[in-house]
matplotlib code that plots the C-alpha trace (Angstrom):
import matplotlib.pyplot as plt

x = [165.5, 162.1, 163.3, 164.6, 161.4, 158.9, 161.0, 161.0, 156.8, 156.2, 158.2, 156.4, 153.7, 153.3, 152.8, 156.0, 155.5, 155.0, 158.2, 160.1, 159.3, 160.2, 163.8, 164.3, 163.1, 165.3, 168.3, 170.1, 169.7, 171.0, 174.6, 173.0, 171.6, 173.5, 176.2, 174.1, 171.4, 173.5, 173.7, 170.2, 169.1, 171.3, 169.9, 166.4, 167.1, 168.8, 165.9, 163.6, 165.3, 165.7, 162.0, 161.5, 164.3, 166.5, 169.6, 172.2, 170.7, 170.9, 174.5, 175.2, 173.6, 175.0, 178.4, 178.1, 176.8, 179.8, 182.2, 180.4, 180.4, 184.0, 184.3, 182.3, 183.7, 186.6, 184.6, 183.4, 181.7, 179.0, 176.4, 174.2, 170.7, 171.4, 174.6, 177.4, 177.6, 173.8, 174.5, 177.7, 176.2, 173.3, 175.3, 177.7, 174.1, 172.4, 175.6, 176.4, 172.7, 172.6, 176.1, 174.5, 171.3, 173.1, 175.2, 178.2, 179.0, 183.0, 182.7, 180.7, 183.1, 185.8, 183.8, 182.9, 186.4, 188.0, 186.3, 186.4, 189.2, 186.8, 189.5, 188.0, 184.8, 184.4, 181.7, 180.3, 177.0, 175.7, 172.4, 171.0, 170.5, 168.2, 170.7, 173.9, 172.3, 170.8, 174.0, 176.0, 173.3, 174.2, 178.0, 177.9, 175.5, 177.8, 180.7, 179.1, 177.8, 181.3, 183.8, 185.5, 186.5, 184.8, 186.5, 187.7, 184.4, 182.6, 185.2, 184.9, 181.4, 181.8, 180.4, 177.4, 177.0, 177.0, 174.0, 171.9, 169.8, 168.5, 166.9, 164.4, 161.4, 161.5, 159.7, 161.7, 165.3, 164.6, 163.8, 166.9, 168.9, 167.7, 168.7, 172.1, 172.5, 171.6, 174.0, 176.9, 176.3, 177.2, 179.7, 181.5, 181.0, 182.0, 185.3, 185.6, 185.1, 182.5, 182.7, 181.4, 179.1, 177.4, 176.8, 175.2, 173.0, 171.8, 171.2, 169.4, 167.0, 166.6, 165.6, 163.1, 161.5, 161.2, 159.7, 157.6, 158.9, 158.3, 159.7, 163.1, 163.3, 163.2, 166.0, 168.0, 167.3, 168.2, 171.4, 172.3, 171.7, 173.8, 176.6, 175.8, 178.9, 181.1, 178.6, 179.8, 177.7, 175.9, 175.0, 173.4, 171.5, 170.4, 169.3, 167.7, 165.5, 164.6, 163.7, 161.3, 159.6, 159.0, 158.0]
y = [217.0, 215.8, 212.8, 215.5, 217.6, 214.3, 213.2, 216.8, 217.0, 213.4, 213.6, 216.9, 214.4, 212.1, 208.8, 206.7, 203.9, 206.5, 208.3, 205.5, 204.2, 207.8, 207.2, 204.3, 205.5, 208.8, 207.2, 206.3, 209.6, 211.9, 211.9, 212.6, 215.9, 219.2, 219.8, 223.4, 220.6, 217.3, 219.0, 219.6, 216.4, 214.8, 217.0, 216.2, 212.4, 212.3, 214.2, 211.9, 209.0, 210.6, 210.8, 207.2, 206.3, 204.7, 205.0, 203.6, 205.5, 209.0, 208.4, 207.5, 210.8, 212.9, 211.7, 212.6, 216.0, 216.9, 215.7, 217.1, 220.5, 220.9, 220.2, 222.7, 225.3, 225.0, 225.6, 229.1, 228.1, 226.0, 228.0, 225.4, 226.0, 227.2, 228.3, 225.8, 226.4, 225.1, 222.1, 221.5, 222.1, 219.9, 217.0, 217.4, 217.0, 214.1, 212.3, 212.6, 212.1, 208.7, 207.5, 208.2, 206.6, 203.4, 203.8, 204.4, 207.6, 207.4, 206.9, 209.9, 212.0, 210.6, 211.6, 215.3, 216.0, 214.9, 217.7, 220.1, 222.3, 223.5, 225.5, 225.4, 227.0, 230.5, 233.0, 232.9, 234.9, 236.7, 237.0, 233.9, 234.9, 232.0, 229.1, 230.7, 231.3, 227.7, 226.3, 227.9, 226.5, 223.0, 223.6, 225.2, 222.4, 219.8, 221.8, 221.3, 217.7, 216.7, 219.0, 220.5, 224.1, 226.5, 229.9, 230.4, 229.5, 232.2, 234.4, 234.2, 234.9, 237.4, 240.6, 238.4, 237.4, 241.2, 241.8, 238.9, 241.7, 243.1, 239.9, 240.2, 241.3, 238.1, 235.4, 232.3, 234.3, 235.8, 232.0, 230.9, 233.9, 232.9, 229.3, 230.7, 232.5, 230.0, 227.5, 230.0, 230.5, 227.0, 226.9, 229.5, 227.8, 224.5, 226.8, 228.3, 231.7, 232.3, 236.1, 235.5, 232.8, 235.3, 237.9, 235.3, 233.9, 237.7, 238.6, 235.1, 236.1, 239.6, 238.1, 235.7, 238.6, 240.3, 237.6, 236.2, 232.7, 231.5, 228.0, 229.2, 232.1, 229.3, 227.3, 230.5, 231.8, 228.2, 228.2, 232.0, 230.2, 227.3, 230.0, 232.9, 232.9, 234.0, 236.9, 240.7, 242.7, 244.7, 241.8, 240.3, 243.0, 243.1, 239.5, 239.7, 243.3, 240.7, 238.0, 240.4, 241.5, 237.8, 236.3]
z = [225.5, 225.0, 227.5, 230.0, 229.6, 230.0, 233.1, 234.8, 234.4, 235.6, 238.7, 239.9, 241.0, 244.2, 242.5, 243.4, 241.2, 238.1, 239.1, 239.8, 235.8, 234.7, 236.9, 234.8, 231.2, 231.7, 233.5, 229.9, 228.5, 231.4, 229.6, 226.2, 227.2, 226.0, 228.7, 230.2, 231.2, 232.6, 236.0, 236.3, 235.0, 237.8, 240.4, 239.3, 239.4, 242.9, 244.4, 242.6, 244.2, 247.3, 247.9, 246.9, 249.3, 246.1, 248.0, 245.8, 242.9, 245.1, 246.0, 242.1, 240.8, 243.7, 243.3, 239.2, 240.0, 242.7, 240.0, 237.3, 239.0, 239.3, 235.8, 234.4, 236.8, 234.5, 231.3, 231.4, 228.0, 229.8, 231.5, 233.6, 234.2, 238.2, 239.6, 240.4, 243.7, 243.9, 242.2, 244.1, 247.6, 247.0, 245.7, 249.0, 250.9, 249.2, 249.1, 252.9, 254.0, 251.9, 253.4, 257.0, 256.2, 255.4, 258.5, 256.7, 258.9, 258.4, 254.6, 254.3, 256.4, 254.2, 251.0, 251.9, 253.2, 249.9, 248.4, 251.5, 250.0, 247.4, 245.8, 242.4, 243.5, 242.0, 242.1, 238.4, 238.2, 241.6, 239.9, 240.6, 244.2, 245.1, 243.6, 245.7, 248.7, 248.7, 247.7, 250.5, 252.8, 251.6, 251.9, 255.5, 256.6, 255.2, 256.8, 260.2, 259.7, 258.6, 260.2, 257.4, 256.9, 254.2, 255.3, 252.0, 250.4, 252.5, 252.0, 248.1, 248.4, 250.9, 248.9, 248.1, 251.7, 252.5, 250.5, 252.3, 254.4, 251.2, 250.4, 253.6, 251.6, 249.4, 251.4, 249.8, 249.8, 253.8, 254.7, 253.1, 255.0, 258.0, 257.6, 256.4, 259.6, 261.9, 260.5, 260.0, 263.8, 264.6, 262.0, 264.1, 267.4, 265.9, 264.9, 268.6, 267.0, 269.9, 269.0, 266.0, 266.4, 269.5, 266.8, 264.0, 266.6, 267.3, 263.7, 263.7, 266.5, 264.9, 261.5, 263.5, 264.7, 261.9, 260.0, 263.1, 263.0, 266.7, 266.2, 264.6, 267.5, 270.1, 268.5, 268.1, 272.0, 272.8, 270.7, 272.5, 275.9, 275.4, 274.3, 276.7, 278.6, 275.7, 274.9, 275.7, 278.7, 275.6, 273.8, 276.8, 277.6, 274.0, 274.5, 277.7, 276.1, 273.7, 276.1, 277.9, 274.8, 273.7, 277.2]

ax = plt.figure().add_subplot(projection="3d")
ax.plot(x, y, z, "-o")
ax.set_aspect("equal")
plt.show()
C-alpha cells in the first residue's frame, strides 16, 4: 500500500520525468495490492501514462481495467474504491482513444464491441453518484464512437438516471449531467430514435441556460438545428422562444 500511496502523490504533479519514473517504480506492485485497490491502481497508471503519451502502457492498463471490472462484478465481497461502472467506462475510453491515436480504428471498434453486450454490469451502489455518472458518460461516448448498443445498460441504471435532475445544485455533478444528456441525444439520433433525441437535446438546452454555459448552449442549438425536421410543432415553438431570448 505504501507504494500505491506514494505513486498517487507523486503523479499529482506536472513533472513528466518524475511521473514516468513513478510509473516504472510502481508498475511491479500493481498486482500485489489488496483487491479493493487494484482497479484504482490501474486507473491511476492509465491516467498518468495517457498524460505522458505512453500509448502502449495506456492500452495495457486500460485492458486490465476493463477485464478486472468484469471479474470483480462477480465477486460481491470485493468493494473497489469507486463504482465498477466508473472503472469499466474509463477503461473503454482509454483503450479506444489509444487505438484511434495509433490509427488502429478498425481494431478499436473490434475491441470495444467485444465487450458491448455488457450483460455482466449491474448497479452495485448507487450512492456513489459521481462515479456512476462518470462511468455512464464513458460508456455512452464509447457507444457513440464505436456504434454499439447500450440500451440494456441504460435500462439497468434507469432509476438512477431519473435522479439526474437532483444533481443540478452540484457544480461537478451538474456538469457531468449536462455531458451525459448531450451524448445521450447523439446516441438516440444515431439509433434513429429521433423523438427521444430531440427531447434530450431540448433538455440539454434547458440545462445550459440554467447553468449559463454559453459554449455548450451553442453546441446544443446546433444539434437541434441539425435534427429540427424531426421535432414536433410544440418542440419547435419552445426552441424558437429560446432562440429569441438567447439572441
